ZABA-148981 format. One record per residue (C-alpha): x negated, y, z; residue number from 1. Coordinates in Angstrom, 2 decimals. Example, Ala and Ser with C-alpha at 12.3 -4.5 7.8 and 13.67 -1.06 7.14 Angstrom:
residues 2
{xx=-12.30 | yy=-4.50 | zz=7.80 | pos=1}
{xx=-13.67 | yy=-1.06 | zz=7.14 | pos=2}
//
This chain:
residues 195
{xx=-0.04 | yy=-0.11 | zz=-0.18 | pos=1}
{xx=-1.89 | yy=3.43 | zz=-0.33 | pos=2}
{xx=-0.55 | yy=6.54 | zz=0.01 | pos=3}
{xx=-0.38 | yy=9.45 | zz=-1.84 | pos=4}
{xx=-0.58 | yy=12.94 | zz=-0.98 | pos=5}
{xx=0.40 | yy=15.85 | zz=-3.08 | pos=6}
{xx=-2.12 | yy=18.99 | zz=-2.56 | pos=7}
{xx=-0.32 | yy=22.24 | zz=-0.58 | pos=8}
{xx=-1.72 | yy=24.64 | zz=-2.86 | pos=9}
{xx=-3.47 | yy=27.35 | zz=-0.92 | pos=10}
{xx=-2.22 | yy=30.37 | zz=0.51 | pos=11}
{xx=-3.54 | yy=33.58 | zz=-1.12 | pos=12}
{xx=-4.77 | yy=35.46 | zz=1.15 | pos=13}
{xx=-3.07 | yy=38.23 | zz=2.76 | pos=14}
{xx=0.34 | yy=36.48 | zz=1.84 | pos=15}
{xx=1.13 | yy=35.29 | zz=5.77 | pos=16}
{xx=0.57 | yy=39.08 | zz=6.90 | pos=17}
{xx=2.76 | yy=40.45 | zz=3.30 | pos=18}
{xx=5.61 | yy=37.73 | zz=4.88 | pos=19}
{xx=5.85 | yy=39.33 | zz=7.86 | pos=20}
{xx=5.78 | yy=42.73 | zz=7.10 | pos=21}
{xx=8.32 | yy=42.04 | zz=4.68 | pos=22}
{xx=10.51 | yy=40.47 | zz=7.47 | pos=23}
{xx=9.96 | yy=42.87 | zz=9.71 | pos=24}
{xx=11.17 | yy=45.66 | zz=7.31 | pos=25}
{xx=14.38 | yy=43.83 | zz=6.37 | pos=26}
{xx=15.74 | yy=43.90 | zz=9.83 | pos=27}
{xx=14.62 | yy=47.19 | zz=10.58 | pos=28}
{xx=16.94 | yy=47.92 | zz=7.50 | pos=29}
{xx=19.03 | yy=46.01 | zz=8.86 | pos=30}
{xx=19.60 | yy=47.46 | zz=11.64 | pos=31}
{xx=18.95 | yy=50.87 | zz=11.16 | pos=32}
{xx=22.16 | yy=50.24 | zz=8.64 | pos=33}
{xx=24.12 | yy=49.09 | zz=11.60 | pos=34}
{xx=23.37 | yy=51.95 | zz=13.38 | pos=35}
{xx=24.32 | yy=54.64 | zz=10.48 | pos=36}
{xx=27.18 | yy=52.64 | zz=10.02 | pos=37}
{xx=28.65 | yy=52.60 | zz=14.09 | pos=38}
{xx=27.52 | yy=56.33 | zz=14.46 | pos=39}
{xx=29.49 | yy=56.20 | zz=10.94 | pos=40}
{xx=32.55 | yy=55.21 | zz=12.51 | pos=41}
{xx=32.53 | yy=56.87 | zz=15.59 | pos=42}
{xx=32.00 | yy=61.02 | zz=13.65 | pos=43}
{xx=34.94 | yy=59.54 | zz=11.26 | pos=44}
{xx=37.41 | yy=59.15 | zz=14.51 | pos=45}
{xx=35.99 | yy=62.32 | zz=16.47 | pos=46}
{xx=34.47 | yy=63.87 | zz=13.33 | pos=47}
{xx=35.76 | yy=68.05 | zz=12.10 | pos=48}
{xx=38.58 | yy=66.83 | zz=11.61 | pos=49}
{xx=39.65 | yy=65.99 | zz=14.45 | pos=50}
{xx=38.37 | yy=69.63 | zz=15.83 | pos=51}
{xx=38.92 | yy=73.19 | zz=15.64 | pos=52}
{xx=37.02 | yy=75.28 | zz=12.87 | pos=53}
{xx=34.56 | yy=76.88 | zz=14.31 | pos=54}
{xx=35.01 | yy=80.69 | zz=13.61 | pos=55}
{xx=35.03 | yy=83.45 | zz=15.60 | pos=56}
{xx=34.79 | yy=82.99 | zz=19.45 | pos=57}
{xx=35.84 | yy=78.81 | zz=18.66 | pos=58}
{xx=32.15 | yy=76.46 | zz=19.00 | pos=59}
{xx=32.21 | yy=73.18 | zz=17.19 | pos=60}
{xx=32.40 | yy=70.45 | zz=19.44 | pos=61}
{xx=29.52 | yy=69.42 | zz=22.29 | pos=62}
{xx=28.67 | yy=65.59 | zz=22.52 | pos=63}
{xx=27.72 | yy=64.71 | zz=25.88 | pos=64}
{xx=25.36 | yy=61.86 | zz=26.62 | pos=65}
{xx=27.93 | yy=59.41 | zz=27.36 | pos=66}
{xx=29.15 | yy=60.02 | zz=23.54 | pos=67}
{xx=32.60 | yy=62.84 | zz=24.52 | pos=68}
{xx=33.37 | yy=65.04 | zz=22.14 | pos=69}
{xx=34.61 | yy=68.56 | zz=23.30 | pos=70}
{xx=35.27 | yy=71.81 | zz=21.93 | pos=71}
{xx=36.69 | yy=74.68 | zz=23.83 | pos=72}
{xx=38.40 | yy=76.55 | zz=21.76 | pos=73}
{xx=39.56 | yy=79.32 | zz=23.96 | pos=74}
{xx=37.22 | yy=79.93 | zz=27.29 | pos=75}
{xx=38.60 | yy=79.85 | zz=30.49 | pos=76}
{xx=37.35 | yy=81.70 | zz=33.53 | pos=77}
{xx=35.49 | yy=80.97 | zz=36.69 | pos=78}
{xx=34.94 | yy=77.32 | zz=38.17 | pos=79}
{xx=35.31 | yy=73.92 | zz=36.44 | pos=80}
{xx=36.85 | yy=71.36 | zz=38.41 | pos=81}
{xx=35.06 | yy=68.40 | zz=40.83 | pos=82}
{xx=35.58 | yy=64.86 | zz=41.79 | pos=83}
{xx=37.41 | yy=66.50 | zz=44.45 | pos=84}
{xx=40.56 | yy=67.55 | zz=43.01 | pos=85}
{xx=43.71 | yy=68.01 | zz=41.49 | pos=86}
{xx=44.05 | yy=70.31 | zz=37.95 | pos=87}
{xx=47.81 | yy=71.22 | zz=36.86 | pos=88}
{xx=47.10 | yy=70.96 | zz=32.64 | pos=89}
{xx=49.19 | yy=71.18 | zz=28.89 | pos=90}
{xx=48.21 | yy=67.87 | zz=27.14 | pos=91}
{xx=49.01 | yy=66.29 | zz=23.72 | pos=92}
{xx=47.14 | yy=62.77 | zz=23.13 | pos=93}
{xx=47.69 | yy=60.98 | zz=19.46 | pos=94}
{xx=45.36 | yy=58.85 | zz=18.07 | pos=95}
{xx=42.75 | yy=59.69 | zz=14.87 | pos=96}
{xx=45.24 | yy=59.01 | zz=12.41 | pos=97}
{xx=47.55 | yy=61.42 | zz=13.93 | pos=98}
{xx=49.91 | yy=59.38 | zz=15.75 | pos=99}
{xx=51.27 | yy=61.36 | zz=19.70 | pos=100}
{xx=51.01 | yy=58.89 | zz=21.94 | pos=101}
{xx=51.96 | yy=60.94 | zz=25.17 | pos=102}
{xx=52.26 | yy=65.03 | zz=25.68 | pos=103}
{xx=53.08 | yy=66.42 | zz=29.47 | pos=104}
{xx=53.52 | yy=69.91 | zz=30.00 | pos=105}
{xx=52.22 | yy=71.58 | zz=33.65 | pos=106}
{xx=51.43 | yy=68.16 | zz=35.01 | pos=107}
{xx=49.67 | yy=67.50 | zz=37.88 | pos=108}
{xx=46.30 | yy=65.13 | zz=37.50 | pos=109}
{xx=44.30 | yy=64.15 | zz=39.98 | pos=110}
{xx=40.25 | yy=64.38 | zz=38.46 | pos=111}
{xx=39.49 | yy=60.82 | zz=39.79 | pos=112}
{xx=42.69 | yy=59.15 | zz=38.88 | pos=113}
{xx=42.07 | yy=59.42 | zz=35.06 | pos=114}
{xx=40.35 | yy=57.32 | zz=32.58 | pos=115}
{xx=36.45 | yy=58.52 | zz=33.00 | pos=116}
{xx=35.65 | yy=60.35 | zz=29.59 | pos=117}
{xx=39.23 | yy=62.46 | zz=30.73 | pos=118}
{xx=37.50 | yy=62.81 | zz=34.07 | pos=119}
{xx=34.55 | yy=64.11 | zz=32.58 | pos=120}
{xx=35.99 | yy=66.73 | zz=29.76 | pos=121}
{xx=38.44 | yy=67.86 | zz=33.10 | pos=122}
{xx=35.32 | yy=69.03 | zz=34.66 | pos=123}
{xx=33.89 | yy=70.92 | zz=32.02 | pos=124}
{xx=36.86 | yy=72.81 | zz=31.91 | pos=125}
{xx=37.74 | yy=76.13 | zz=33.24 | pos=126}
{xx=41.48 | yy=77.92 | zz=34.18 | pos=127}
{xx=43.59 | yy=79.73 | zz=31.40 | pos=128}
{xx=40.71 | yy=77.65 | zz=29.29 | pos=129}
{xx=41.95 | yy=75.65 | zz=26.20 | pos=130}
{xx=39.83 | yy=72.44 | zz=24.31 | pos=131}
{xx=40.20 | yy=69.90 | zz=22.31 | pos=132}
{xx=38.09 | yy=66.82 | zz=23.32 | pos=133}
{xx=37.63 | yy=63.19 | zz=21.76 | pos=134}
{xx=37.05 | yy=59.95 | zz=23.75 | pos=135}
{xx=35.79 | yy=57.09 | zz=22.50 | pos=136}
{xx=36.76 | yy=53.55 | zz=23.73 | pos=137}
{xx=34.62 | yy=53.09 | zz=25.65 | pos=138}
{xx=35.06 | yy=56.33 | zz=27.69 | pos=139}
{xx=39.52 | yy=55.33 | zz=27.55 | pos=140}
{xx=40.86 | yy=52.24 | zz=27.23 | pos=141}
{xx=37.72 | yy=50.28 | zz=26.21 | pos=142}
{xx=39.58 | yy=46.46 | zz=24.54 | pos=143}
{xx=42.79 | yy=46.62 | zz=26.55 | pos=144}
{xx=46.02 | yy=47.66 | zz=24.86 | pos=145}
{xx=47.86 | yy=49.84 | zz=26.60 | pos=146}
{xx=51.65 | yy=50.73 | zz=26.38 | pos=147}
{xx=51.62 | yy=52.66 | zz=22.59 | pos=148}
{xx=47.31 | yy=52.39 | zz=22.73 | pos=149}
{xx=46.36 | yy=49.60 | zz=20.71 | pos=150}
{xx=42.63 | yy=48.41 | zz=21.82 | pos=151}
{xx=39.98 | yy=50.31 | zz=21.53 | pos=152}
{xx=41.16 | yy=53.15 | zz=20.46 | pos=153}
{xx=40.24 | yy=56.69 | zz=19.99 | pos=154}
{xx=41.61 | yy=58.85 | zz=22.24 | pos=155}
{xx=41.62 | yy=62.36 | zz=21.05 | pos=156}
{xx=43.19 | yy=65.50 | zz=23.17 | pos=157}
{xx=44.63 | yy=69.05 | zz=23.48 | pos=158}
{xx=43.89 | yy=69.79 | zz=27.29 | pos=159}
{xx=45.24 | yy=73.92 | zz=29.04 | pos=160}
{xx=43.52 | yy=74.21 | zz=31.69 | pos=161}
{xx=46.42 | yy=75.79 | zz=33.94 | pos=162}
{xx=44.52 | yy=75.68 | zz=37.10 | pos=163}
{xx=43.30 | yy=73.09 | zz=40.14 | pos=164}
{xx=43.18 | yy=72.74 | zz=43.47 | pos=165}
{xx=41.45 | yy=70.64 | zz=46.08 | pos=166}
{xx=43.63 | yy=67.37 | zz=46.79 | pos=167}
{xx=43.42 | yy=67.50 | zz=50.03 | pos=168}
{xx=45.29 | yy=70.70 | zz=50.03 | pos=169}
{xx=47.80 | yy=69.03 | zz=47.58 | pos=170}
{xx=48.11 | yy=66.98 | zz=50.04 | pos=171}
{xx=48.65 | yy=68.51 | zz=52.72 | pos=172}
{xx=51.11 | yy=70.66 | zz=51.26 | pos=173}
{xx=52.87 | yy=67.77 | zz=49.26 | pos=174}
{xx=52.80 | yy=66.22 | zz=53.34 | pos=175}
{xx=54.84 | yy=69.29 | zz=54.39 | pos=176}
{xx=57.52 | yy=69.62 | zz=51.60 | pos=177}
{xx=58.37 | yy=65.41 | zz=52.75 | pos=178}
{xx=58.33 | yy=66.37 | zz=56.12 | pos=179}
{xx=60.90 | yy=69.54 | zz=55.39 | pos=180}
{xx=63.23 | yy=66.83 | zz=53.76 | pos=181}
{xx=63.17 | yy=64.40 | zz=56.76 | pos=182}
{xx=64.18 | yy=67.03 | zz=58.66 | pos=183}
{xx=66.93 | yy=67.93 | zz=57.02 | pos=184}
{xx=65.56 | yy=70.38 | zz=54.13 | pos=185}
{xx=65.64 | yy=73.27 | zz=56.56 | pos=186}
{xx=63.02 | yy=75.85 | zz=57.09 | pos=187}
{xx=63.23 | yy=76.72 | zz=60.56 | pos=188}
{xx=64.14 | yy=80.98 | zz=60.86 | pos=189}
{xx=62.25 | yy=83.24 | zz=62.57 | pos=190}
{xx=63.51 | yy=85.01 | zz=65.25 | pos=191}
{xx=66.35 | yy=87.28 | zz=65.72 | pos=192}
{xx=64.79 | yy=91.15 | zz=65.34 | pos=193}
{xx=61.35 | yy=89.92 | zz=63.11 | pos=194}
{xx=60.76 | yy=89.29 | zz=59.84 | pos=195}
//
């Protein structure tokens, strides 16, 4: 019995290096394409169409480190709320295709009681200001479908910041109102002869 061997021709010097460089370049191109595709998709939802045109007093939107985009349409005054505050706002929420999903006027909200992106945006607002915000899915409801919102929904909001107060103050007022209701809703009258 004899074994026949077929000699393998030698590989040209440097060919193996060129092969690995080619594999690395293909990987880099694929990774770059995926990153640009993701960035392009996010820009599509939170792009120029989602915000007011920058003109006069209106600046283009800012993007935070978390990916939230916010635009000041009308500058407010004073400080911004903190996690310890309850805000009073008007808002309208829509999906990127323009479908409205929620709207309310003069609604109180605890800054810590909303999705992370909305909370982050509230802490960047001032009294009497108007804002447009774009919340990516990771800062909203994520992969969870919530009522009329599909999974992985990007959320667009128009928000008017009316006012805000410390949540402890709001709770004290609510407690006082509950006590008054339990007492029959009657406010005690001042003694005769006093205002």
